[in-house]
C-alpha positions as CSV (number, residue, x, y, z in Angstrom):
1,M,0.0,0.0,0.0
2,S,1.3,3.5,-0.9
3,M,1.8,6.0,1.8
4,A,2.3,9.8,1.7
5,I,4.2,12.0,4.2
6,K,3.7,15.7,4.5
7,N,6.1,18.1,6.3
8,L,3.9,20.3,8.6
9,T,6.8,22.5,9.9
10,L,8.4,25.6,8.6
11,W,11.8,23.9,8.4
12,P,13.2,21.1,6.3
13,V,12.8,17.6,7.8
14,T,15.0,14.6,7.1
15,I,13.5,11.1,7.6
16,S,15.5,7.9,7.6
17,L,13.5,5.2,5.9
18,N,13.8,1.5,6.7
19,S,15.6,0.8,3.5
20,G,18.4,3.1,4.7
21,T,17.7,6.0,2.4
22,D,17.1,9.5,3.7
23,L,14.1,11.5,2.7
24,R,14.3,15.3,2.9
25,L,11.1,17.3,2.8
26,A,11.0,21.0,2.4
27,P,8.4,22.9,4.4
28,G,4.9,21.9,3.3
29,E,6.2,19.3,0.8
30,V,4.5,16.0,0.3
31,A,6.3,12.8,-0.5
32,A,3.9,10.3,-2.0
33,D,4.1,6.8,-3.3
34,L,6.2,5.4,-0.4
35,H,5.7,1.8,0.3
36,E,4.2,1.0,3.7
37,V,7.3,-1.2,4.6
38,E,9.5,2.0,4.5
39,L,7.6,3.4,7.5
40,K,6.5,0.4,9.5
41,D,8.0,0.3,13.1
42,N,10.2,3.3,12.3
43,A,11.0,5.1,15.6
44,K,12.0,8.3,13.8
45,V,8.7,8.5,11.9
46,E,6.7,7.7,15.0
47,K,8.5,10.5,17.0
48,L,8.0,13.1,14.2
49,V,4.3,12.2,14.0
50,Q,3.9,12.6,17.8
51,Q,5.6,16.0,17.6
52,R,3.2,16.9,14.8
53,A,6.2,17.6,12.5
54,I,4.9,15.3,9.8
55,A,1.6,13.7,8.8
56,V,1.4,10.2,7.4
57,E,-1.5,9.1,5.3
58,R,-2.4,6.3,3.0
59,A,-2.3,7.4,-0.6
60,S,-5.7,7.1,-2.1
61,E,-6.0,4.5,-4.8
62,E,-8.7,6.6,-6.4
63,A,-6.2,9.4,-7.1
64,S,-3.9,7.0,-8.9
65,D,-6.9,5.7,-11.0
66,R,-7.7,9.3,-12.1
67,R,-4.3,9.7,-13.7
68,E,-4.6,9.9,-17.5
69,P,-2.9,7.2,-19.4
70,T,0.1,8.2,-21.5
71,A,-1.2,6.4,-24.6
72,D,-0.5,7.6,-28.1
73,K,-4.1,8.7,-28.5
74,K,-4.7,12.4,-28.6
75,K,-8.1,13.5,-27.6
76,G,-10.1,15.7,-29.9
77,R,-7.7,15.3,-32.9
78,P,-8.6,13.3,-35.9
79,D,-6.1,10.7,-37.1
80,R,-3.7,12.0,-39.7
81,P,-2.9,10.0,-42.8
């Protein structure tokens, strides 16, 4: 399941993910499409959530379904010979 993290502070926040990579979020920035495993049982993430420095939410699957496909079809244009 995809997760999203939002920085709620006025300062940059660095989060160490379970994979060992660091995620840096600017003030108000949202990092989406993180796998749930990256955040599960992560003490740093839990501490930042308790301090209300970040917000963690499940990314809605409806939003990903609304994305337009990148097919070769162009809407509103007739096929050219």
